C-alpha positions in Angstrom: 0.0 0.0 0.0 1.2 3.5 -0.8 -0.1 6.6 1.1 0.8 9.9 -0.6 1.6 12.8 1.8 0.0 16.2 1.2 -1.6 15.0 -2.0 -3.7 18.1 -2.7 -0.6 20.4 -2.5 1.2 18.8 -5.5 -1.0 19.4 -8.6 -0.7 22.6 -10.7 -3.9 24.6 -11.4 -5.2 25.1 -14.9 -7.5 27.9 -14.0 -6.7 31.4 -12.7 -7.6 31.4 -9.1 -6.8 34.2 -6.6 -7.0 34.3 -2.8 -6.6 37.0 -0.2 -3.2 37.1 1.5 -3.4 35.5 5.0 -2.6 37.9 7.9 0.5 35.8 8.7 2.2 37.1 5.6 2.4 40.6 7.2 3.2 43.3 4.7 1.1 42.0 1.8 -2.1 41.7 3.7 -5.1 42.6 1.7 -3.4 42.0 -1.7 -4.8 39.2 -3.9 -2.4 36.2 -4.6 -2.6 33.9 -7.6 -2.5 30.2 -6.8 -0.1 28.1 -8.8 -1.0 24.8 -7.1 -4.1 23.4 -5.4 -5.0 23.7 -1.7 -7.0 21.6 0.6 -10.7 22.7 0.4 -10.4 24.0 -3.2 -13.1 22.6 -5.4 -10.6 21.6 -8.1 -8.1 19.9 -5.7 -9.3 16.3 -5.8 -9.8 16.4 -9.6 -6.4 17.9 -10.3 -4.7 15.4 -7.8 -6.2 12.5 -9.7 -5.1 13.9 -13.0 -1.5 14.4 -11.7 -1.3 10.8 -10.4 -2.8 9.4 -13.6 -0.4 11.4 -15.8 2.5 10.1 -13.7 1.4 6.4 -13.9 0.6 6.7 -17.7 4.0 8.2 -18.3 5.6 5.2 -16.5 3.8 2.8 -18.8 0.6 2.0 -17.0 -2.7 1.6 -18.7 -5.8 3.1 -17.2 -9.0 1.1 -17.3 -11.9 2.4 -19.4 -14.4 4.8 -17.8 -17.1 2.2 -18.2 -15.0 -0.3 -16.2 -13.2 1.6 -13.4 -11.1 4.7 -14.0 -9.2 4.2 -10.7 -7.7 0.9 -11.9 -4.2 1.0 -13.5 -2.2 -2.0 -14.8 1.1 -2.6 -16.5 2.6 -5.7 -18.0 6.1 -4.1 -18.0 6.1 -3.6 -14.3 3.9 -6.7 -13.6 1.8 -4.5 -11.3 -1.8 -3.5 -10.7 -2.7 -0.3 -8.8 -6.1 0.7 -7.4 -6.4 4.3 -6.3 -8.7 5.9 -3.7 -7.9 9.6 -3.3 -4.4 9.5 -1.9 -4.3 5.8 -1.0 -3.1 3.2 -3.5 -3.3 -0.5 -3.1 -0.7 -2.3 -5.2 -0.5 -5.9 -6.4 2.7 -7.0 -8.0 4.5 -10.2 -8.9 8.2 -9.1 -8.9 9.6 -7.3 -5.8 12.6 -5.9 -7.6 10.5 -4.4 -10.4 8.2 -2.9 -7.8 11.1 -1.3 -6.0 12.3 0.3 -9.2 8.8 1.6 -9.8 8.7 3.2 -6.4 12.0 4.9 -7.2 10.6 6.2 -10.5 7.6 7.7 -8.7 9.8 9.3 -6.1 11.7 11.0 -8.9 8.5 12.7 -9.9 8.6 14.6 -6.6 5.8 12.6 -5.0 6.2 12.0 -1.2 4.5 9.0 0.2 4.8 6.2 2.8 4.7 2.5 2.2 3.3 -0.5 3.9 4.4 -3.9 2.6 1.6 -6.0 4.0 -1.9 -4.5 3.7 -3.6 -4.7 7.1 -5.8 -1.6 7.2 -7.2 0.5 4.4 -10.2 2.9 4.3 -11.3 1.7 7.7 -11.2 -1.9 6.7 -9.2 -4.3 8.9 -7.7 -7.2 6.9 -6.8 -10.4 8.6 -4.8 -13.1 6.8 -4.1 -16.7 7.3 -2.4 -19.3 5.1 -5.7 -20.1 3.4 -8.0 -17.1 3.8 -8.3 -13.3 3.8 -11.0 -11.7 6.0 -12.2 -8.2 5.7 -14.1 -6.8 8.7 -14.7 -3.5 10.7 -15.2 -4.2 14.4 -13.7 -0.8 15.3 -16.1 1.0 13.1 -19.1 -0.8 14.7 -17.9 0.2 18.1 -17.6 3.8 16.9 -21.2 3.7 15.7 -22.4 2.6 19.1 -20.4 5.3 20.9 -21.3 8.1 18.5 -25.0 7.4 18.8 -24.9 6.6 22.5 -26.4 3.1 22.0 -24.2 1.2 24.6 -27.3 -0.3 26.3 -28.5 -2.3 23.3 -29.0 -6.0 23.7 -27.9 -8.4 20.9 -30.5 -9.9 18.6 -30.3 -12.6 15.9 -31.6 -10.8 12.8 -31.4 -7.2 11.6 -35.0 -6.7 10.5 -38.2 -8.4 11.5 -40.6 -7.4 8.8 -41.3 -4.8 6.0 -42.3 -1.4 7.4 -44.9 1.1 6.2 -44.7 4.9 5.9 -45.3 7.1 8.9 -48.9 7.8 9.7 -48.9 11.6 9.9 -52.1 11.6 12.0 -51.0 9.2 14.7 -47.2 9.0 14.7 -44.8 11.8 15.6 -41.9 12.6 13.3 -38.4 11.5 14.5 -35.3 13.7 14.4 -34.4 13.6 10.7 -30.7 14.5 11.3 -30.1 11.8 13.9 -31.9 9.2 11.7 -29.8 10.0 8.6 -26.5 10.1 10.6 -27.0 6.5 11.8 -28.4 5.4 8.4 -25.3 6.8 6.6 -22.9 4.9 9.0 -24.8 1.6 8.5 -24.9 2.1 4.7 -21.1 2.4 4.6 -20.8 -0.7 6.7 -23.2 -2.6 4.5 -21.3 -1.7 1.3 -17.8 -2.4 2.7 -17.9 -5.5 4.9 -21.4 -6.5 6.1 -23.6 -7.5 3.2 -25.8 -9.4 5.6 -27.4 -6.0 6.7 -27.7 -4.6 3.2 -31.4 -5.4 2.7 -32.4 -4.0 6.0 -30.5 -0.8 5.5 -31.8 -0.4 2.0 -35.4 -0.8 3.2 -35.1 1.7 6.1 -33.4 4.2 3.8 -36.7 4.7 2.0 -38.0 6.5 5.1 -35.1 8.9 5.6 -37.2 11.9 4.5 -40.0 11.4 7.0 -39.0 8.9 9.7 -40.8 8.1 13.0 -39.8 6.3 16.2 -40.8 3.0 14.6 -38.3 3.5 11.8 -35.6 4.6 14.3 -36.2 1.4 16.2 -35.6 -0.5 13.0 -32.2 1.2 12.6 -31.3 0.5 16.2 -32.3 -3.2 15.8 -29.7 -3.4 13.0 -27.1 -2.1 15.5 -28.4 -4.7 18.0 -27.6 -7.4 15.4 -24.1 -5.9 14.8 -23.4 -5.8 18.6 -23.8 -9.6 18.7 -21.8 -10.2 15.5 -19.1 -7.5 15.8 -16.3 -9.8 14.6 -18.1 -11.0 11.5 -16.8 -10.0 8.1 -16.2 -11.3 4.5 -13.8 -14.2 4.2 -12.2 -15.1 0.9 -10.6 -18.5 0.4 -7.2 -19.0 -1.2 -8.8 -20.9 -4.1 -12.3 -20.8 -5.5 -14.5 -20.0 -8.5 -17.3 -17.6 -9.3 -20.9 -18.2 -8.3 -24.0 -16.2 -9.2 -27.4 -16.0 -7.4 -30.5 -13.9 -8.2 -33.9 -13.7 -6.5 -36.9 -11.4 -6.1 -39.5 -10.6 -3.5 -42.6 -10.1 -5.5 -44.6 -6.9 -4.4 -42.9 -7.0 -1.0 -43.0 -3.2 -0.4 -46.2 -2.4 1.4 -46.2 1.2 0.4 -45.7 0.9 -3.4 -46.1 -2.9 -4.1 -43.0 -2.8 -6.1 -40.8 -5.9 -6.0 -37.2 -6.1 -4.6 -34.3 -7.4 -6.7 -31.5 -9.1 -5.0 -28.4 -10.8 -6.5 -25.0 -11.9 -5.3 -21.8 -12.5 -7.2 -19.1 -14.4 -5.3 -15.5 -15.1 -6.0 -13.3 -17.4 -3.9 -16.3 -18.1 -1.6 -16.7 -14.4 -0.7 -19.1 -11.8 -2.2 -17.6 -9.1 -4.5 -21.0 -7.7 -5.6 -24.2 -7.8 -3.6 -27.3 -5.8 -4.5 -30.6 -5.2 -2.8 -32.7 -2.8 -5.0 -36.3 -1.9 -5.4 -37.5 -2.4 -9.0 -38.5 0.7 -11.0 -41.8 -0.7 -12.3 -44.7 -2.4 -10.5 -44.7 -5.9 -12.0 -47.9 -8.0 -12.3 -46.5 -11.5 -11.5 -43.6 -13.1 -9.6 -42.3 -14.4 -12.9 -42.2 -10.9 -14.4 -40.4 -9.6 -11.3 -37.9 -12.4 -11.5 -37.4 -11.7 -15.2 -36.5 -8.1 -14.5 -34.1 -9.2 -11.8 -32.3 -11.5 -14.3 -31.4 -8.4 -16.4 -30.0 -6.4 -13.5 -27.8 -9.3 -12.4 -26.6 -10.0 -16.0 -25.5 -6.4 -16.5 -23.1 -6.7 -13.5 -21.9 -10.1 -14.8 -21.0 -8.5 -18.1 -19.1 -5.7 -16.3 -17.3 -8.2 -14.0 -16.3 -10.2 -17.1 -14.4 -7.1 -18.4 -12.7 -6.6 -15.0 -11.6 -10.2 -14.9 -10.0 -9.8 -18.3 -8.0 -6.8 -17.1 -6.6 -9.0 -14.2 -6.1 -12.0 -16.6 -8.5 -14.1 -14.5 -10.5 -16.9 -16.0 -14.2 -16.2 -16.2 -16.8 -18.9 -16.6 -18.3 -19.4 -20.0 -21.2 -19.4 -19.6 -21.7 -17.9 -16.2 -24.2 -20.1 -14.3 -26.9 -17.8 -12.8 -28.8 -19.7 -10.1 -32.5 -18.8 -9.6 -35.6 -20.3 -8.1 -38.3 -19.5 -10.7 -38.8 -22.1 -13.4 -41.4 -20.0 -15.3 -39.2 -16.9 -15.5 -36.3 -19.1 -16.6 -38.4 -20.7 -19.3 -39.4 -17.3 -20.6 -35.8 -16.1 -20.7 -34.7 -19.2 -22.6 -37.7 -19.1 -24.9 -39.0 -22.5 -24.0 -42.3 -21.2 -22.6 -44.6 -18.2 -23.0 -47.5 -18.0 -20.6 -50.6 -16.3 -21.8 -50.6 -14.0 -18.7 -47.4 -12.4 -20.0 -49.2 -10.8 -23.0 -49.5 -7.6 -21.1 -45.7 -7.0 -21.1 -45.5 -5.2 -24.4 -48.2 -2.8 -23.3 -46.8 -2.3 -19.8 -43.8 -0.1 -20.7 -40.9 0.1 -23.1 -38.6 -0.1 -20.2 -39.7 -3.6 -19.2 -40.0 -4.8 -22.8 -36.3 -3.9 -23.4 -35.3 -5.8 -20.3 -37.1 -8.9 -21.6 -35.3 -8.8 -24.9 -31.9 -8.0 -23.5 -31.7 -11.1 -21.3 -32.8 -13.3 -24.2 -29.9 -12.0 -26.3 -27.3 -12.6 -23.6 -28.5 -16.2 -23.1 -28.4 -16.8 -26.9 -24.8 -15.4 -26.9 -23.8 -18.1 -24.4 -22.6 -15.6 -21.9 -25.1 -16.6 -19.2 -26.9 -19.8 -18.4 -29.9 -20.0 -16.1 -30.0 -22.9 -13.6 -32.9 -23.6 -11.3 -32.3 -24.3 -7.6 -34.5 -24.7 -4.5 -35.4 -21.5 -2.7 -33.7 -22.7 0.4 -30.4 -22.9 -1.4 -30.7 -19.5 -3.1 -28.3 -17.2 -1.2 -29.8 -14.1 -2.8 -32.9 -14.6 -0.8 -31.2 -12.7 2.1 -31.1 -9.6 -0.2 -34.8 -9.5 -1.0 -36.8 -9.6 2.3 -36.6 -10.0 6.1 -36.1 -13.7 6.9 -36.7 -15.8 10.0 -33.7 -16.4 12.1 -32.8 -20.0 10.9 -33.0 -19.0 7.2 -31.2 -15.7 7.8 -28.3 -17.3 9.8 -27.9 -20.0 7.2 -27.7 -17.6 4.3 -25.6 -15.0 6.1 -23.1 -17.7 7.1 -22.8 -18.9 3.5 -22.8 -15.4 2.0 -19.8 -14.2 4.0 -18.1 -17.6 4.2 -18.2 -17.6 7.9 -17.4 -21.2 8.7 -16.5 -20.7 12.4 -19.7 -19.1 13.8 -22.3 -21.0 15.8 -25.9 -20.1 15.1 -27.4 -18.1 17.9 -24.1 -17.3 19.6 -23.8 -13.6 20.2 -21.6 -11.3 22.1 -23.1 -9.5 25.1 -20.7 -6.7 25.3 -19.4 -4.3 22.6 -17.5 -1.8 24.8 -17.3 -0.8 28.4 -17.3 2.9 28.7 -18.7 4.6 31.8 -20.3 8.0 32.4 -21.9 8.3 28.9 -25.6 9.1 28.9 -27.6 6.8 26.5 -31.0 7.3 25.0 -33.9 5.7 26.9 -35.2 2.3 25.8 -38.2 4.0 24.2 -35.8 4.9 21.3 -34.2 1.5 21.3 -37.3 -0.6 20.8 -38.6 -3.7 22.5 -35.9 -5.0 24.8 -37.5 -8.4 24.8 -36.9 -9.0 21.1 -34.6 -12.1 20.7 -35.3 -13.3 17.2 
């Protein structure tokens, strides 16, 4: 890992920008000064920094990935190196230590200052734990910080993050909750769900739909997610040393009580760990479970096509065809062209959007890029991304999703942190303290 020092002070500005002279400069106080380089807080700073880093790497022989793939990915066959950038942090993967050392010297000659860490153990708040056979990504410290920041130390652990679908606030009978507090906790949980805890993704996505007008009932839903995290603070995503790709897709038909739209969920795993997991409400109201599943196929396939291009950059083998597991035989038959139920005649009249989705998935299957394979619902890992599940089913899918082989179902930690003299919110804000499933 490479961490650049004072990154935003390196790039030269292309625009003419003037500032007032700071008082510390004494005699020239009040006179405008023209900036030659960027400063922290300047709107152009991050953009110009990335351009400077990109120009340096390209000059050294690196190739930048296409914008449609990932602009922050650079690779070079000459240096036998891949670099992924995130602002001023760069994660590097290389095969030859001597070549990499020479590359570092070349970058230093460009007047960049940075520090190096040979073994990646922490990046962007992620803690990385390695063994001979696995790599685990988790964020126990971040979970503890969430508990402290929102004064939720009195929470008791529970076994699932969400009990059931929720409805909008009743303006006549329910009082509005603090919007700022709700969004603060929601943002923290959203980051956690994206980075290392996909098992809470569906619950966070659902509660995010109430962020404009929450009530105490919705706040209790967020704190229940924290209750689940309290008991599973050490969980994370574990990748095995060897493994292949696996693809799952599922839909909860008309699950949203407020709009009756369906929820798409799909998971793409590599080396036994998820690299893409999605829980998303569909844009259209579908009129059958088969139609909802059909739309979900298209969303999953688009990410499969994108991942295929990323795998090509890393020279990784990608399955041909990619086996997409689903649990709806009717939708699979329609996609493959082997059946066409009469009740699907409304599709052409429903919307151009849905009709295009239908034809897209058929083409991809005909190309041989994707093959649909039916499995039982109990084996479909994407089920955890579509709706609240009972504890046995949730624990089973969460364990498989994150490749947690060492956990015991129902075993939770009782203590997150022991910090005295901090006032916590009353249990009225926490929810039912007797909830245990």
